[in-house]
C-alpha positions in Angstrom: -180.0 45.7 62.6 -181.4 49.1 62.9 -181.3 49.1 66.7 -177.7 47.7 66.7 -176.4 50.4 64.4 -178.4 53.3 66.2 -176.8 52.0 69.6 -173.2 52.0 68.0 -173.5 55.3 66.5 -174.9 57.1 69.8 -172.0 55.3 71.8 -169.4 56.8 69.3 -171.2 60.3 69.5 -171.1 60.3 73.3 -167.5 59.4 73.5 -166.5 62.1 71.3 -168.2 64.7 73.3 -166.4 63.4 76.3 -163.1 64.0 74.6 -164.4 67.8 74.2 -164.2 68.4 78.0 -161.6 69.6 80.0 -160.3 66.9 82.5 -157.6 65.5 84.6 -155.8 62.3 84.0 -153.1 59.9 85.0 -150.4 58.4 82.8 -147.8 55.6 83.4 -145.6 53.4 81.4 -142.1 52.7 80.2 -139.3 55.1 79.6 -136.2 53.8 77.6 -133.2 56.4 77.5 -129.6 56.9 77.1 -127.2 59.5 77.6 -125.6 61.2 74.6 -122.1 61.7 75.2 -120.2 64.3 72.8 -117.3 63.7 71.6 -118.3 60.0 71.3 -114.7 58.8 70.8 -114.5 55.1 72.0 -117.5 55.4 74.3 -120.5 53.2 73.5 -124.1 54.3 74.9 -126.8 51.9 75.9 -130.3 52.1 76.8 -131.6 52.0 80.3 -135.2 51.2 80.9 -137.5 52.4 83.8 -141.1 53.3 84.6 -142.7 56.7 84.7 -145.8 57.8 86.3 -147.6 61.4 86.3 -150.9 63.5 86.2 -152.2 66.1 83.8 -154.9 68.5 83.3 -156.1 68.7 79.6 -158.2 71.4 78.1 -159.4 71.8 74.5 -159.9 74.7 72.5 -161.3 73.8 68.9 -158.5 71.5 67.3 -155.8 72.6 70.0 -155.2 71.1 73.4 -153.3 72.5 76.2 -152.1 69.9 78.8 -149.7 70.9 81.7 -148.3 67.9 83.4 -145.9 66.4 85.9 -144.2 63.1 85.7 -141.8 61.2 87.8 -139.5 59.4 85.5 -136.2 57.5 85.1 -133.4 58.5 82.6 -130.0 58.0 81.9 -128.2 55.0 80.3 -125.1 52.9 80.2 -121.6 54.4 79.2 -119.4 51.5 78.0 -115.7 51.8 77.1 -113.3 49.2 76.5 -112.3 48.7 80.2 -115.6 49.9 81.9 -119.5 50.0 82.1 -121.2 52.8 83.9 -124.8 52.5 84.3 -126.7 55.7 85.0 -129.8 55.6 86.6 -131.3 59.4 86.8 -134.7 60.0 88.5 -136.3 63.2 87.6 -139.5 65.2 88.3 -140.6 66.7 85.2 -143.1 69.5 84.5 -144.3 69.9 81.0 -146.6 72.4 79.2 -147.9 70.5 76.3 -149.7 71.8 73.5 -151.4 69.6 71.1 -152.8 69.7 67.6 -155.9 67.2 66.8 -155.1 65.8 63.2 -158.3 63.8 63.4 -160.6 63.0 66.1 -158.6 60.7 68.6 -155.3 61.4 67.1 -153.3 64.3 68.5 -149.6 65.6 68.0 -148.1 66.9 71.1 -145.0 68.9 71.9 -143.5 71.3 74.5 -140.7 72.4 76.6 -139.7 70.0 79.4 -138.3 71.1 82.8 -136.7 68.3 84.8 -135.2 68.3 88.5 -133.0 65.3 89.3 -134.2 63.5 92.6 -130.9 61.8 93.0 -127.6 63.7 93.3 -124.2 62.8 92.5 -123.7 61.3 96.1 -127.0 59.6 96.0 -127.5 55.7 95.8 -127.9 55.0 92.8 -125.5 57.9 91.6 -127.5 60.7 90.0 -126.4 63.5 87.4 -123.8 66.3 88.6 -126.3 68.9 87.3 -129.6 68.5 89.0 -131.4 70.8 86.5 -132.2 69.8 83.1 -134.4 71.4 80.4 -135.4 70.3 76.7 -138.3 69.6 74.7 -140.8 66.8 74.2 -142.9 65.7 71.1 -145.0 62.7 70.4 -148.4 61.3 69.3 -151.4 60.5 71.3 -154.3 58.1 70.5 -157.5 58.5 72.1 -159.9 55.3 71.9 -163.3 56.3 71.2 -165.3 52.8 72.0 -165.8 51.1 75.0 -162.2 52.0 76.2 -163.0 55.9 75.7 -161.3 56.8 78.7 -158.1 55.4 78.0 -155.4 56.8 75.7 -152.0 55.6 74.4 -149.1 58.0 74.1 -145.6 57.9 72.6 -143.1 60.7 73.2 -139.4 61.5 72.5 -137.5 63.8 75.0 -134.3 65.6 74.6 -132.4 67.3 77.2 -130.2 70.5 76.5 -128.1 70.7 79.9 -124.7 68.7 80.3 -125.9 66.6 83.2 -122.4 64.9 83.9 -120.0 67.7 84.5 -117.3 65.5 86.3 -115.8 64.4 82.9 -113.7 67.3 81.5 -113.9 67.7 77.8 -117.1 65.9 77.2 -120.8 66.6 77.5 -123.6 64.5 78.3 -127.2 64.8 77.3 -130.4 62.9 78.3 -132.5 61.5 75.6 -135.6 59.3 76.2 -138.5 57.6 74.5 -141.8 57.2 76.7 -144.7 55.0 76.2 -147.6 55.6 78.1 -151.1 54.2 79.0 -153.2 57.0 80.0 -156.3 57.1 82.1 -158.8 60.2 81.5 -161.2 61.2 84.2 -164.0 62.5 82.1 -167.1 63.9 83.7 -170.0 62.3 82.4 -172.4 65.4 82.4 
């Protein structure tokens, strides 16, 4: 029994040391978002889901984490009126300098500004946003596993854009909003 407990505590201790080191990682998962329209009037916005994939570098300083990352993601959503339904699939390359605060070992709050560039324009197929540049913020939480899955993390983030992405509808403004659920793989150096 003593050997089992010693071996388990050594495994947890080595996993915690790994989480202290600077490293690269990959992330991917599901993005679900919709386009907020103001004024709302008789428009109904619906979610549109797609995938995202990206890479990051994470550096830890005591209880803080600095994590610049780049992600390819889908945004947009469906806008429905009484007579029509328009599905928007906007594909973005995003860059985010995330700052995190470690609440407890393995649980980190994350936030930062988000800069996005649309990869499909208004004449693309599928039709992209009129405004290729979007900037906003992102915030969420990340859980780092500490056991046998010590190289895997799960993250949930909310992102909100500030730029009007559809300018072809005079008198209205459209903003991106999305939730990302990510599986993260950390490339920790063993030594």
